[in-house]
C-alpha positions as CSV (number, residue, x, y, z in Angstrom):
1,X,181.1,70.0,52.3
2,X,177.4,69.2,52.4
3,X,176.4,66.7,55.0
4,X,173.0,65.1,55.3
5,X,172.3,63.2,58.5
6,X,169.4,60.9,59.3
7,X,169.6,60.6,63.1
8,X,166.7,60.7,65.5
9,X,168.3,61.1,68.9
10,X,171.6,63.0,68.9
11,X,172.5,66.4,67.4
12,X,175.1,65.5,64.8
13,X,176.6,69.0,64.6
14,X,177.0,69.1,68.4
15,X,178.6,65.7,68.4
16,X,181.1,66.8,65.7
17,X,181.9,70.0,67.4
18,X,182.4,68.2,70.8
19,X,184.8,65.9,69.0
20,X,187.0,68.7,67.7
21,X,185.7,68.9,64.2
22,X,185.8,72.3,62.4
23,X,182.2,72.6,61.3
24,X,182.6,76.1,59.8
25,X,183.2,74.6,56.3
26,X,180.3,72.2,56.6
27,X,176.6,72.7,55.6
28,X,174.8,70.2,57.9
29,X,171.2,69.3,57.5
30,X,169.8,66.8,60.0
31,X,166.6,65.0,59.5
32,X,165.1,63.6,62.8
33,X,163.1,61.0,60.9
34,X,163.4,59.2,57.6
35,X,160.0,60.2,56.0
36,X,160.6,61.0,52.3
37,X,164.3,60.2,52.8
38,X,165.2,59.6,49.1
39,X,163.5,62.9,48.1
40,X,165.4,64.7,50.9
41,X,168.7,63.2,49.5
42,X,167.8,64.3,46.0
43,X,166.9,67.9,47.2
44,X,170.0,68.4,49.4
45,X,172.5,66.6,47.2
46,X,174.9,65.8,50.0
47,X,178.6,65.0,49.7
48,X,178.3,62.9,52.8
49,X,175.3,60.9,53.8
50,X,175.1,59.8,57.5
51,X,172.6,57.0,58.2
52,X,171.5,55.8,61.6
53,X,170.0,52.3,61.6
54,X,167.4,52.7,64.3
55,X,165.3,55.5,62.9
56,X,161.6,55.9,62.2
57,X,159.8,55.2,60.0
58,X,162.4,53.6,57.8
59,X,165.7,52.2,59.2
60,X,169.0,53.5,57.8
61,X,169.3,50.1,56.0
62,X,165.9,50.7,54.3
63,X,166.9,54.2,53.4
64,X,170.1,53.0,51.8
65,X,168.3,50.2,50.0
66,X,165.6,52.7,48.6
67,X,168.4,55.1,47.6
68,X,170.3,52.5,45.7
69,X,167.1,51.3,43.9
70,X,166.2,54.8,42.9
71,X,167.3,57.2,40.2
72,X,168.8,59.6,42.8
73,X,172.5,60.0,42.5
74,X,174.4,58.2,45.3
75,X,176.3,60.7,47.5
76,X,180.1,60.3,47.1
77,X,180.4,59.2,50.8
78,X,177.8,57.1,52.7
79,X,178.5,56.4,56.4
80,X,176.5,53.9,58.4
81,X,176.5,55.3,62.0
82,X,174.5,53.1,64.2
83,X,175.2,52.4,67.9
84,X,175.1,48.7,66.9
85,X,178.1,47.6,64.9
86,X,176.3,44.7,63.3
87,X,173.8,47.1,61.8
88,X,176.7,49.2,60.4
89,X,178.2,46.0,58.9
90,X,174.9,45.2,57.2
91,X,174.8,48.7,55.7
92,X,178.4,48.4,54.5
93,X,177.5,45.0,52.9
94,X,174.6,46.7,51.1
95,X,176.8,49.6,49.8
96,X,177.7,52.1,52.5
97,X,181.4,53.2,52.3
98,X,182.0,52.9,56.1
99,X,180.4,51.9,59.3
100,X,181.2,53.7,62.6
101,X,179.7,53.6,66.0
102,X,178.0,57.0,66.1
103,X,179.8,58.2,69.1
104,X,183.1,57.8,67.2
105,X,181.8,59.8,64.2
106,X,184.1,62.8,64.9
107,X,187.1,60.6,64.6
108,X,186.7,59.9,60.9
109,X,189.4,61.2,58.7
110,X,187.0,63.0,56.3
111,X,186.5,65.9,58.8
112,X,188.9,68.9,59.3
113,X,189.8,69.3,62.9
114,X,189.8,72.6,64.7
115,X,193.3,74.1,65.3
116,X,194.1,75.9,68.5
117,X,195.3,79.5,68.1
């Protein structure tokens, strides 16, 4: 699964790993800013797009709005993952599939969990 994350403060792969997610089957690209976000989405063609709201120079809401108004194919799964639930709600109203407080990201059912051996 290809995962593109726009998050400027926290390492998404580390957060998923710490939350028990098996990241071995994931190709994760993290962008620490939203410059050229729509072109990054086009080039990476993610299965899952993770959008933080509070991000420079465009917010996650603005990235989603630009994506939906572009000719770029919308990723199958778009997750709003701000620390502010009202910002997640706004992105869901705009067209994101889910909203989650970013620290609960690893708990989403779309990830495979590591199994103990």
